[in-house]
N, C-alpha and C positions, 0 to 999 in steps of 0.2 A: 686582627686589624681588620680582615676583611667582614668577620662577622659585624663588627661593630658597623663599617660601610652599608654592609649589607642591610643591617636592623634600622639605621637612619632613614634611608631610603625607603624600606617600606612604611614607617613610620610617616615621613612625610607623603608618601602617596596613601596611606589612610584619612589622615584630615584634607587631602586636597581632594579625593573622593566625596566627600562628605561636605563641605563645603563651595564646591565649585561647581554650581548649579544655575546662576544666573542666565539669562540667555538676552539679555538688551545691551545693545552697541551705541555709542556715539561715536557720527561721523564727523568731521566738521574740517572748516580751513580756514585761515586769515588771513585778511586780504587788506590792501591800504586804501583810506579813502580817495585816492588824488589819481590814483590809475587804474585802481584795481587788480595791484601785480601781490605775487603771493610774499607773504612778510615770512621769511625761513629764520627758526633759531628763536622764534618768540614762546615764551614759556604762557603752556595752560595748565590751570589748575579749575579742578572741578571738588566742590563742595555737597556734602549730602543734603544741606536744606541752606536756606537762606540766612538763619542767624550763625551758621556751624562757621567757626574761624579756624577749622584744620580740614585741608585739604585731606580729600578722599584719594586721589590721583594728582600726578603730574607729568605732563609731557611736553616735547619738545615740538617746534612745527619743521618739515622734513622740507625739500627744495620747492616745493608744490604750496607750499603754506598751510600742510595738511597733519592731521594727528587725529587720534582715534581712543576711546578709553571704552574697555569691554568690561561685563559681568556685575552692570548696573540692575539695580531694581527699578518699577515704577515707582515715580515721585516728583519731588520737585526738588530743585539743584540750583546750582549756583557758580558760575564761569568767570574765571578771572585771567586776562590774559595781557602778559606785560611785555614787551619789545625795547630796545633801544634806539632813540629816537622818535617813538610816537607815543601818545599819551595813551594811560591804564586802560582797560574796558572790564566793567563786571556788568553781566547780564545774568538773565533766570531762565530756567529751563524747563519744562516738565516731559518730563518720559512716561508714554502711554504703554497700549499693547503690541505697540509694533517693534520688530525685532531690530530695526534700525534708521535712527535718530540723524539727519541731517541737518546740519548748522554753518551758517557763514556769519563770522566777526570779521567786522571790519576798524581798523583803528584810523586817527588821524594823528597826522605828524604832527612834531611839537614844535611850535615857532615860536623859535627864539628871538626878535629883532633888534638891530642895536640900540635904536630908545629905549626898549626892553630890560636892557641890560643899564644904562644908564643910568635909569629913572629909579631901578629895580633893585636892588643889591640882593645877589642872589646869596646863599645859604654858604659858607665855606667848606663844610662837609657835609654829605645826605647819610643817612641811617638807612639802611633797611636789612634789618633783623639784627643778623653776626656779623654785618658788613656795615664799614665806614669807606665812604665813597668821597671822592675829591676830584675837582677839576682841573684838568693840567693845563686849561687856557690861563688860569691864576699865577702858574709859574711862570718861568723866564727860563730858557735854554738856550745855548749858544746855535747856532747855525751847523745842522750835521751834526749834532753831538748825539753821544750815548743816551739811555735810557736813565742810566744809574743818575743823569746830571740833572730829572725832574725828579726822582725818587728820592733823592737825598735832601730835598725841599720840602717833603711832607712831613710837618710836626708830628715828631715823638720818633720817626726813622733816619737811624745811625748803618752808615756803612763803611767799615773799616777797611786797614790796608791791605787786607787778602780778598776784599769785595764781599764778605759776611755782612748777611742784611739782619740788622735787629728792629722791630717796630712795637712801640712802646714797652721798651725792656724785653720782647721776648723773642727768641731764635726765628726769623723767617724761615722755614722748609722748602715751602716749596714756591714757585716763581709761574703760574701760569696766562695764557696769552687769550682774549677773549675767552675764557674757560674752561679752556681745552691743556691738555698739557703740552708743553714745550722744553725740550731739553728736559727730562725729566729725571735723568741720571745725574746731571748738574745744572742745578738752575740759576747758578750763578752766572751762567753763558747767555742766557738772555737779556739782562743787563746788558752785558757788553755786543751783544747781536742784533738788539733792537735800537730803533733810530729815536729820537725824543720826537721828533716833529710828526709821527705816525702816532702818537697815542691823545686821544681821547679824554678817557678818564684811568685812574688809579683807586683799585677796592683793595682794603685790608682787611682780609675775612682771618675770622676764628671761622675753622671748618671744622664743622662733625664730622665724625667719621661717616664711612660711604651705608653702613649698617644703619647709625643712627639717623640720618637724613631718608632712608627708605622707611623705617620700623616707625619713626617720629620719638621712639623711646631715646631720650636724651640723655648719655651715660655722661655727659660732663667734659668728656674728652674733647681736646681741642689741639688743632694745628693751624702755626700765622701764615697764613699764604696771600700772597700779594698778586691780583690781578691783572691783567695792563688789559684795557680796553681800546681796540683800534678804532681810529676814526671810521667814520663808513665809506667815505672815498679811496681810504687808504687798503682796503679789504682784497684790490686786486692789484695785481701789478710785480715787478719787482723791485730791491733796492737792496743795497750791503755797502760794506769798504773794504779799500783795498791797502796797504801800504808797506812800501818796501825800503827799509833802512839800511845805510853800510856806515861803516864809522872806522874811526881808528883802533890799532892795536888788532885787526883782524873781527870786530865788533859787527853783528849783524844783524837784523830782523826782519821777517817777513809776518803780514798779518794780512788774514783777507775771510769777510764774510759777504756770503750771498743767501738773499732768501727769497723764496715765491709764495706769493699770497693770492688765494683764488678762495673768497669764503673761508671758508672751514678748510680747504686743501689746503696745507703751507708744507712746504720745505723750504731747507735752511741748512749749508754747510761753510764748515770753519775750519781754516787753516791756519798752522800757526808756525814756525821753526826759527830759532833765535839762539845767541849765546851772551843775553845779556839779563838770566837768571827769570827771567819772565817764565813760569814752568806750569802754567794754566792761561785759561781764556779771560777768566777775568781779572789778571795781571798785565791784559795787553796795555801799552804806551807808559807805565809805570819806571820802568827803567831796571826793576829788578831792584826797589827799597820798598821794602815792605817791613811791617811791625819794625821801623824807624830802626834800631842797631842790634835790638835782642833775637838773633836771631840766627846762633851761634853754630845751628846743624845744616845752615842753607847753602856755605860752601861758594863754590862757582860753578854752574849747570849748564849745560848745550841741551835742549830742549826742541822735539819736532813732536807734534800733535793735530790731529785733525778729530772734527766732530760732524757729525749728519745727523737728521732729526726726519720725520715725516709723521703729518698726524692729518687727521679728515674724518669727516664725519659723511655715514652713508644713510640721508634718511627712511626710505624705503626701507633698508631693514632695520633701523633702526638702532644703528652700529657706530660706536666713536673707534678710532683705531687712532693709535699714537706710537712712535718707535724712536729709540735713535743708537746711536753708538757711537765711542770715544776711542780714540786711541790716543797713545801718551808712551815718549821713548825719550829717556833722558839719561847725562851723563852726569854725575855730580862728582867734583874733587875739592873736599875739606882738607885742613888742618890748623888744627885747637892747640892750643897752650892752656892747661888746666893746673892752676895753684889752689892746692886741697889742708884745710884743715881740719882734723879730726876733734870732736868733743868730747865724748866720753870718757870716763873714768880712764880705763884702760888703755886708748889711745889718745889720751890728751898732751901728750907731749912728742906726736908725732904729725909730719908735715910732708907731705908729695905733689910734687912737682912730674907734671906728663905732658907728653910730646903723642897725637896721635894724627894720622897720615888717613884718609878715609878717600880709594876711586869708589864708586858706587856706578852699574849701568842698569836700567831697569826698563821694561816695555810693560807695559800695558792695554788689555780689550776689553770693554766694558758695555756692555748690549742691554738695553735695557727696553720692555713697551708695556704697551698695556690697551685691552678692550673691552669694551663696555657695550653690553648688548642688554636693551631694554625690548625684550622678549615680546611683552605687552602690556599693558596697562598694569598689570599685578605682578608682574616676573622681571627679575633683571639677573645677568651676569655679571661677573667682573674678572677679569682675570690677567694678571699682570708677570708677566718671567721676566726671570734676568740671568746672565751667565758672565762670569768674568775669568779670564786666562792673565796672569803675570807670569812674568820671568826676571830674574835678579842675578847679578854678577857682582860680587862684594871683593875687594881686597883693604887688608887693615896691617899699618905696621904701627906699634905704640911701644915708647919707652919712658919708663918713670923710675923714680927714684925716692926712696921716703927717707928722712931722717929725723933726728929729735930737735929738743930746744937746744943743744950744745951741738948743735950741727953735725953731729956725728950719725954714719950711715946704718941703717935696719935694714931695707931691702934694696935690693935695683934688679930691673927685669927689660927683657927688650922680648916683643913680643910680634908676630905675624902671621896673618891668618888671611886664606883664599876660602872662597864656597860660592857658588851659585842654587839656583834654588828656582822650580815652577811647582804654580800652586794654580788647579784649576776649580772653580765654583761654580756652580748653577743650580738656577732654583725657580720660584715661582708662590703666587698666592692665588686662591679661585674660591669664590663665593657667588652662594646661589642664593638669592631674596624673593619670596613669595608672599605677596598678601591675601589674606584669605576673607572671606565674603564677608566677617563683620569690619568694621572701621578698628583699625589697631593692633587687630590681630596679625601677626606677620610670622615666619617661619624662616630663617635662615641658614644655611650649613657654609663653612666657610675653611678652608686648608691653606697652611703653608706648609714649603718643601726644600728643604735646601741639602746639593748633596756637593764634598769636595775633596778632592784630592792633594797632594803636595809629593815634593822630592825634594832632597836636597845633598850635598855634598860639600863636604871640610876638609880641608888643610892646617894643621896648627902646629907652629911651631915656639915653643918660648923656652928662654934661657932665664933663669932666677937666681940670686947670688943673694945668703943669705947672711947677714954679720951679729957678730956677738961681740961686745964690748970693744967696737971699732973695728973689729980683724974679722975675717974674709970665712965665715965658716963651712959654707955648704954651697954648691951649686948643682941646681936640678935641673934638668932640661926634659920638658916635654913635647914630642916630637909624636904628632898622630894624625890620622885621615878616620872620619866620621860620615855613616853613610844614614842616611834618614828618611823614611818613607812613612806615612799616613794618608788616612782620610776619612773623612765622617758622613753622617747624616742626621736630619732632625727634619719629625712630622709636627705638626700642629693642631688640629682638628678642632673646630667649635661648633655645637649644636644649639639655635639661640631659638627661643619662643615667646612671643611677646602677647599680653593681654591684655585691652581694655577692661578696667574694674569699674568706673567711672568717670564722668565728664573730665574729671582734673585727674584722675588716677592709673597708672600702668603698673603690669607688673612683667618680668621679664625670666623666665628660666633658662639653664644653658649648662651644658655639659661639656668640658675640654678631653682631650685625649695628645698627652706631647711624648715626644721620644727624643731622643740625643743619642746618638750613637759616635765613638770615636774608638779609631784606631790606631797606636804609632809604635814604629819600629825603628830602633837606634842602634847604630852597631859603630863601635869604636877599634879600629885596630893599629899596631904600633906602625908608623913608616920607616922605612929602611932607605936613609938617604944615600947609603951610598949605591945601593942597586935602583932605588925610583918608585918600590915596589911594598906594597903593602904586607905585615908580618902577621904573626896571630891576635885573633879577637880579643880584647879585655873584657872578659866579663861584666865585673864589676862597674866597668863605664858601659857598658850596652843593656838594652832594655827592648821588652815586646809588650805592649801593654797595649788591654782592650777593655775599655768604659762603655758602657749603656744607663741612661737614666731613662726610666717610664714613669709618667705623670698620668692620676688623675683625679679630676677634680670636677663636681654640681654646685651650684649655688642659684639663690634665688635673688633678684632683686627689687626693690620696689621704687615708686617715682613718682611724686606729686607736683603737678606744675600747674601752674595758671598765667598763661601769655601775658609777657609783658609784665610779671609781676614778682611770682615766687616759683623757684624752684627747690624740690629737698629731693632727695634718694639716698638710700640705703640699702646695702647688701650684703652678704654673707655668702664665701664659700669654704666648700671640706675640700683639701689637697692629701693625696695620700701617693708619695715619691717610692720608686723602686730604685736604688743603684747596684750595679753589678759590675766590679771590678775583677778582671784577671791577667794576672803578671803570669806572661809565658816564659822569658827569661828576665836576669837568670835562673831564679827558682818559681816552680809554678808555684801558683797561690790566686785562690778564687775569695773573695766576700763579695756579702749579700749583705745590704744594710738597706732600713724602711723608715721613712721622713713620714710625720701628718703635721699638716699646718690646718689652722684657721684662718682664714684672710678676709678680712670685712674692710668696708671702703662707706665713705659718707661724704656725702658732696650737700653744699645748699648754696641757694644765689638768690638775691632777694635784689630788685631793681627800684630804685628810688624814684626813679621815673626813667624815660628812654635812651637818655645819653648818662646816668651815671645808674651805676651797679656795684655790689661788692660779692664776693665768690668765695669758697671754704671749700678745699677738697681734704679727704685722706683719704690713702689707699696703701696699701700691705702686698709685698712681692716677695720672691722667691727669686734665688740667683746659683747657679750649680755651679761648681770649680770648673776650669777646664782641665783638659787633657793634659796639659803640660803641668797644671799645679799638682795634679794628683800622680803621674806617672813620677814611681823612685828611680829615676835616674840620675845618676852622678855624673855632673859637667863640670871637670876642673881644665878647660880649654885655659880658664884664667886660674893658674896655681894659688893666687891671692885672693881671687872671689867664686869660690867654689859654692854649687849650687845644686840642691837634691829637690824632689818632688816629696807629696805625702799623701799615699792613698786613702788616708783615714779621714779626709776633711769634711766637715757640712758642708751643707747648703746655708747660703746667709737669709736671712730674713732682715728684711726693710720695710720702715714704718717711714711713710710722706706725708708730710702736711703742708698744704700752700693754701695761703691769704691771699686775695688780689681786690685791689681796689680801682676802679673806675672810673672819667669823668670827663666828657667830651663836650668841649662848647660847640653846638652847630654853627651858631654864625661867626663867629670868632675862628673857630679852628682849633683853639685850643685844647689840648692832650695832657691829661694828666694819668699816670698809672704808676699804682703803687705794687710790687709783689714781693710776699715772704713767705720762704722756703724754710723748711726744716723738714732732715735727711737724720734716723738712726737706724743702726745697722746692728743686729744682733748677729752673732757667730760670723763677725767680719773675718775677712781670708787677710792676714800679715802676714811679715816674716818676722822668724825667729833666727837671729843673729847671732852665732858664736864668734865674738872678735879675741884673738889672743894676741900676748907680745911675747910667745916663745913659741917653737918649731911645736908641734903636735902631730899623732894621728888619728884620724877622724876613724878609718878601717884600719885593716890589716895591710892593706899596701896602698892606703889613699895617705897621704901626709898635707897638712895645712902649715906653713912656712909662717914665721914671723909677721907679725903686720896683718895679718890674712883675714879673713872673711867664709864662713859658712853659712848659708843661709838656705834656709826651710821654710816653708807655707804654714802657717798652723790657722785655726779656728781662735777668736776673742771679741769682747765684747767690750762695748762703749764708745766705737768709734760714731761719731755725729757729725751735722753739717748744718749751720742755717748759713739763711743769703736773705743779702734785702735791697731790692733794687727799687729804684723811683726814676721815672722818665716823664720827662717836662717838655710840652713842647708848646712855643709861643708865636703864632707868625704876629708881626709888629708892623701893622699896614702904612701906618705914617714914615717910618723910614724905608719902607718896601726892603724886610730881611726878615728871615725865619730865624729862633733861638732855639735850641736842642738841649736840653739839661738830662744828662744821667748818673744819679747817683748812688755810689756800691756799697755794702757793708757786709762783710762774712767773718764767719767762725769755724774755724776745720777743726777736728781735735782728731788726728790719725795716732794710728796703736802702732805700736812695733815692742820686740822683746828682744833684748839685748845682753848676753851671758844671762839667762833667765831671770832676768828684772825687767817688769813691764814698763814702756814706756809710752806717758801721751804729750805725743807732740804737737801743741796747740800754735794754730796762727791765728792772727786778729790781721783782718785786710779792709782796707778801706779805699775809697776811690773817686773822681768828681771828673766828669768829661763836661767839657763847654762848647759849643758847636756854634758858629752863626754865619748862615749862606745868606745871600745878594739873591734879591729876584726884582730888580727897579731897571736892568738894563739889559741884554743881552748882550751889548757891546763890550761891558763891565761888568765882568762873575765875580764875584769875592767869597773866598771863605774862608774863616778864620777858626781852628781849634786849640783848648787845653785840655790836656791828661795832667790826673798827678792818679797814681796808685801807690800806697805803701801797702807793709804788711810786717807784722811785728810777732816772731818767734820764741816760743817759752819752752825748754826741756829743761826739768829738773836736773837729769843726768849730763848737764853738759857743768863747765867752770861757768861759765857765765850764763846769767838764769835769760834773758831778755836779749834780742837782736831784731836791730828796727831798719828796715830799708825803706827809701823814700826814691819812686822814682817818677820825674819828670817828662812834660811830651808839646811842646808848642809847636803848631805850624801853621803856613799862609798858603794858599792857594788863590792865584791871581790870573785871570785871563781880561786882556784891555785888546781893544780893534782902535787904536786912536788915529788914525787914518783909514781910508776905504781899502780894505783886500789885506791889512797888514796886522798882522794877530800877534799879539808877545802874551809868553806865559811863565808864570814863576811861581816856584813849590820851595819852599824853604821852609826847616822842622830845627828846630834847636832840642836836643836830647840830654835828661842828666840823671845817667845812676847813682843811683845812693852809693854810700860807700858801706861796709860790715868791718869794724874792729878794725885794722892795721891799713886796709883796701882802701884809698881814699875814691872821692868821687870824680867820674870821667865823665866829661864835658863832650856834644859833639856837634858841629853844626854842618848839616846836610844842604843844600841848595843848587837845586836843578831849575832849568830856566830854556826858554828855546823864542825863537823867532821865525815867525811865517810870512808867506804871500800867498793869497790863492789866486789861483788862477781859471780861467776859463768865462764864458759868457755868464754860466752859472754859478758861478762862485764855488764849484762842487771839487775841486782839486786846488791841494795846496803842497807847498816845496816849504822846507821847514830844515831847521839849523837845530838841533837839542845839545843843550850839555849838562851831562850829570855829574854830581860831586862835583861842583865847582870849583869849590873849596879842598878835595882832595884829604877830606878828614874825617869819610866815614868809616863807623868800625864795628863788630859785631860782639855782642859783650854781655854773659850771662851770669847772674849772681844768686844762687838759691843757699838756703839754709833748711838740711834732713834733721833727720832724727839724731844723727850721728855726726855727720860733717857741714863745711862749710866749703861753695865750691865758687870760684871766682874763675871764668872759662871767658877764653877770647880766640876768633879764629879769623879766619882770612873771608875778605869781603870782595867783592865790588867795588873800585875807586875810580878815580876819573876818566870820563870817556867823552867821545860826542859822536852823535849823530848826524846821518844830513838823510832827509826822508821826502818819499812824495806819497800824497793821498790822494786816492780817487774815489767819491763817494756818486754811488750808483742810485736812482732813484728812480723809476718807470711804472708809473700807475696810471692804471685804466684800459690795461692793456695785459694777457699774459704770453707773449710774444717779444722777449727781450731786444730783439732788434728791428721792430716796427718801432 
């Protein structure tokens, strides 16, 4: 590894010494024409000549409005400047033989008067490259509303009950503010932390990778990002919201967020505490009702959380810094009742009823950060560290009873488990990018690394009764203690070189090295209940295992692109992998395996016009088995579900195809996006399940009881999935509403092996979402949505060939202010969970409502009486069809309660002194 790093650095140094010999520099400032003040954060680009449309270098102005471009040859150049609130400026520049050229660029403010707005309607959306920009003034939000109330009105944008955001059918991965990181480790926090009234623009960005933006080699990879642009007069000051609630049955809730903005310097702190199932900041104010009633793992939770973030730009050092910290501590108690009907021929006459109580305590600390350093106009450094520490305690008790169709007993069990665990992981990514003398010639060296450790302790007691001909045949007792500890690390380094071949084509060469190393030690002891001590170690149930994967890959990529027209890319990589398994306990065994793969990729995009395009992508990848899948450790804590690993697993090889069509109407804001995805996986890691209706010995001292399962991972070919997602957003200006439609189709072919018979478990699913949001008045905010999701599962091994389940959800959110300072809100939801076989449909009506009175001169406080689940009919239900069973699970949930809340909204702009 050291040899590789040394060689890479020498290689970079050689190329740098060859190409970095130019001596000319451009030193400039960007000023306003009104008062000659500096314009901070303006984007300045310099082009090789007047006709060239590809920038040679790009920079942002500092606090003095300054910028610098180095390593320029004498000749003619074009400079463009853009800044929010100012008209763009394009000028020419001649560089002579002087070492430094001094330039001053002035920008005119954008003057948009009331008369202009009335006479000439602005377009609903502006297109800026891969960015769609929406003006917040076109949308309506209540006074002191959160940012999500504005964002949810953007055509094609939908926010679900968990706070997850999709835009044009794609998951939003990051939410940034004024182009800078903001709560990067949990982007959903930003939408609940920012008030709607400070938003000037909302930008939906198909973000290229950092390397692609720097080198100009567009690899076609995109992340969906939302950038919230704040109003110029809201970039300096304090704002936030605090709410205190107390209710019946000892219910309570405390929420607080405080933000300080001073141009690019931003601070924020959030605090949350409640016992109403609001487990993170995205759920504030929702009363614990999320995903309707299909959240059986939810239970009842007490949560305490805090989040802090800081970001700033240091123009003189050309440095951007951001960091955040999240703390979350929760206690969750869940109680579930499961009815399970087995489908395979061997167990087709078996029915199981199971009760389970689980109490989980967990604590999590998460730290994230990012440093972006523009060393000069040709060098950039990007560093992102991360750290996470979690601890948990879990107590569980389970009892079940399995019978046949004649209601005669097959087995019965009572089991209790206690355990605790801790996990520490840390790592980061570092990227160094360098532009050489020739335009388009770049070098980048990137490395990511991570390290993790975990320790766990468990105590298991299970008493299982087995019946034969309805008579008790045997009683087994499993009473043991398990200790496990492990650690792992990963390193991924990549060296890339890009070169311009012609005006429209480029070439990229790259080399990758990747290493994954894991170690796991598990020890199982008999537990002596009479003394409370551990007995002898059970070798068969213990294991010590080490695994190492090394990958070397190298390849070339070629791209042909004409701006705003066509882009075509193809590439090929060769990958060589080496896997080293070292089992130390119970029997020492070392094995070495080699893997060789060719990884092709292909991409093409065609723009019919600026607002309409079609894109195709094909790529391949490999996926290594986890250490839990490789480690041949027999886990019999549940004697009717015994698991083991498989050290001979091969890596998966995945083919992914994606077709996307986009059509945006700039004038109306109407948007249509269609995504089609197909994945095919060779050597898919699946479960091989041995089911038995009689008692058998798996090993000399390991017995699988009647009605039990023995599960081992294996590889198999033929797994695939097909997904179609169609997103349509339509503003209807005559009615002052926005209409969002989302259509979904999917077909999955999941594989399994049951008693050596291969199983193809096909699931066909479909869904339609319809959402309507009003924007006619901030005093009357109305939203209506309907969702239907259906799935049909077929399995040739089951008695019934097909199972069809349909779920419906209809919801309405209404907030009105019928009288001055009186606010009434209502949230109503109807849910219908479709039945399977003999299980009937389950219908649920959920209604939350509140009435509040605004207080104080600025109406920035409110006292509110809130009622949740007023009909007292909330249920948690989950119904699933798998390769070998149908399960119907019902669990405890949060039912009717009331809260009296006091909310205060802080707004203090134009000063950094909160008390001024």
